[in-house]
C-alpha positions in Angstrom: 4.9 4.3 14.8 6.7 1.2 13.6 6.4 -2.3 14.9 9.7 -1.8 16.7 8.4 1.1 18.9 7.4 0.4 22.5 3.8 1.1 23.4 2.9 4.1 25.7 2.5 1.8 28.7 6.0 0.3 28.1 7.4 3.9 27.9 5.9 4.7 31.3 8.2 2.0 32.7 11.2 3.1 30.7 10.8 6.8 31.7 10.9 5.8 35.4 14.3 4.2 34.8 15.9 7.0 32.9 18.1 9.7 34.4 17.3 13.0 32.8 20.1 15.4 34.0 20.1 18.9 32.7 23.0 19.7 30.4 24.1 22.7 28.3 23.0 21.2 25.0 19.4 20.3 24.6 19.0 16.5 24.4 17.4 14.7 21.5 14.2 13.2 22.7 15.0 10.0 24.6 12.0 8.1 23.3 13.0 8.9 19.7 16.6 7.8 20.3 15.6 4.6 22.1 13.2 3.7 19.4 16.1 4.0 17.0 18.2 1.8 19.1 15.4 -0.8 19.3 15.0 -0.6 15.6 18.7 -1.2 15.0 18.7 -4.2 17.4 15.7 -5.8 15.9 16.4 -5.1 12.2 20.0 -6.1 12.1 20.8 -3.1 9.8 23.9 -0.9 9.9 23.9 2.4 11.8 24.1 4.2 8.5 20.7 2.7 7.5 18.9 4.2 10.6 15.8 6.1 9.4 15.9 9.9 10.0 12.7 9.7 12.1 14.9 8.4 15.0 17.2 11.4 15.1 20.9 11.6 14.3 22.5 8.2 13.9 25.6 9.4 15.8 23.4 10.3 18.8 21.7 6.9 18.7 25.0 5.1 18.4 26.7 7.1 21.2 23.8 6.4 23.6 23.8 2.7 22.6 27.5 2.3 23.4 27.2 4.1 26.7 
């Protein structure tokens, strides 16, 4: 867990707001991807510098621009 990751109690609030619709392709874990987006916003780094622990950078970027 990095300093950019929300706490478990913060995630309870975020999960209530998310819309998890079933799709054909299994989704990358929302918490993992959102932690990556938070890391990007707080660090000011480029998407290509996103650590692998947050999942594919293209997935994180695509969810960010949506």
